[in-house]
C-alpha positions in Angstrom: 5.6 11.2 2.5 8.4 10.0 0.5 8.8 11.3 -3.0 10.2 8.4 -4.6 7.2 6.1 -4.7 4.0 6.2 -6.4 1.1 8.6 -5.6 -2.2 8.6 -6.4 -4.3 12.2 -6.9 -7.6 13.2 -5.9 -9.6 15.9 -7.0 -12.8 15.9 -5.0 -15.7 17.5 -6.5 -19.4 17.1 -5.8 -20.4 15.0 -8.3 -17.3 13.6 -9.5 -13.5 12.8 -8.4 -10.9 12.9 -10.6 -8.1 10.2 -10.1 -4.4 10.4 -11.2 -1.0 8.4 -10.7 2.4 9.9 -10.4 6.0 9.3 -9.2 9.0 11.3 -9.1 10.5 8.7 -11.1 7.9 9.2 -14.1 7.5 12.5 -16.2 5.0 13.4 -13.8 1.5 12.3 -13.6 -1.3 11.2 -15.5 -5.3 10.9 -15.6 -6.4 7.5 -14.4 -10.2 8.0 -13.9 -13.2 9.6 -12.7 -15.3 8.3 -9.8 -18.7 8.8 -9.3 -20.0 10.5 -6.1 -23.2 9.3 -5.0 -25.8 10.4 -2.4 -23.5 7.6 0.1 -20.5 9.1 -0.8 -17.6 8.1 -3.4 -17.7 5.2 -5.7 -15.4 3.3 -2.8 -15.3 0.1 -4.6 -14.0 1.8 -7.8 -11.0 3.4 -5.6 -10.3 0.1 -3.8 -9.5 -1.1 -7.3 -7.3 1.8 -8.3 -5.8 1.2 -5.1 -5.2 -2.5 -5.7 -4.0 -1.9 -9.0 -1.3 1.1 -8.7 -0.3 0.0 -4.8 0.4 4.1 -4.0 3.0 4.7 -1.4 0.9 7.7 -0.3 -2.2 9.8 -1.6 -2.3 13.8 -2.5 -5.9 15.4 -2.5 -6.4 18.5 -3.6 -7.5 21.3 -1.0 -9.8 23.3 -2.8 -9.6 27.3 -1.0 -11.1 30.0 -2.9 -8.9 32.4 -4.8 -8.1 34.3 -1.5 -7.3 31.2 0.3 -10.6 31.2 2.2 -12.7 28.3 2.7 -15.4 27.0 0.2 -17.9 24.5 0.8 -16.3 21.7 -1.2 -13.5 21.9 1.0 -15.0 20.2 4.0 -15.9 17.1 1.9 -12.3 16.9 0.5 -10.8 17.0 4.1 -13.2 14.1 5.0 -12.6 12.1 2.1 -8.9 12.7 2.8 -9.2 11.3 6.2 -11.5 8.5 4.9 -8.3 7.8 2.5 -5.7 7.6 5.3 -8.1 5.5 7.8 -8.9 3.1 4.7 -5.3 2.4 3.3 -3.4 3.4 6.3 -1.4 5.6 3.6 0.2 9.1 4.3 -2.5 11.5 2.9 -1.5 15.2 2.3 -3.3 18.1 1.3 -2.1 20.5 -1.8 -3.5 23.9 -2.7 -5.4 23.1 -6.0 -6.4 27.0 -6.5 -6.7 27.2 -10.7 -6.0 23.4 -11.3 -9.2 22.9 -13.1 -8.3 26.0 -15.1 -5.1 24.6 -16.3 -6.3 21.2 -16.5 -8.7 22.9 -19.3 -6.3 24.7 -20.7 -3.8 21.0 -20.9 -7.4 19.7 -22.5 -7.8 22.6 -25.1 -4.3 22.1 -26.3 -4.9 18.7 -26.6 -7.7 18.9 -29.0 -6.1 21.6 -30.9 -3.0 19.2 -31.4 -5.7 16.0 -32.2 -4.8 14.4 -29.2 -8.1 14.7 -27.5 -11.6 14.7 -28.9 -14.6 16.7 -27.1 -16.2 13.3 -26.4 -12.9 13.1 -23.9 -13.9 16.3 -21.7 -15.3 13.4 -19.5 -12.1 13.0 -18.1 -11.0 16.7 -17.2 -11.5 16.2 -13.3 -8.5 13.3 -14.0 -6.4 16.0 -15.6 -6.9 18.3 -12.3 -6.1 15.5 -10.4 -2.9 15.0 -12.4 -1.9 18.6 -12.2 -2.2 18.6 -8.4 0.1 15.5 -8.1 2.7 17.3 -10.4 2.4 20.6 -7.7 3.1 18.3 -5.1 6.2 16.8 -6.8 7.1 20.1 -7.8 6.9 21.7 -4.2 6.6 19.2 -1.7 7.1 21.1 1.2 4.3 23.0 0.4 1.9 20.3 1.7 -0.3 20.1 4.6 -0.2 17.4 6.5 -3.4 15.7 7.1 -4.5 16.2 10.8 
């Protein structure tokens, strides 16, 4: 996947999926949205709208491993989501180690709150901030990403 284009990043959870946008030309990544996940799966029309708006050159999906690098239940869901992205949009999709991304997102949020840039009600967007962290990790070390198989 090329580094000089726009990418959408995803932090996949069982109830929500955080979405961010980023580019090597910008200043990292920024949180965009939090998409609900229902019994039948993600809100694909909402993801379709983000895809149409941002016209990404590729997608980056967080690979949720345990701190020791092992599998956890949400990992299968994240991989299935990544495969569905590739099928739906015919774009390159890579998986990026997301260990501690939620912790980093929470730290960023706490700092923004302390500096008056965020309010408590903005905490709902924390998953999208985690997606931005995932994109920034990919931008910093694209060679560490796993190609979707």
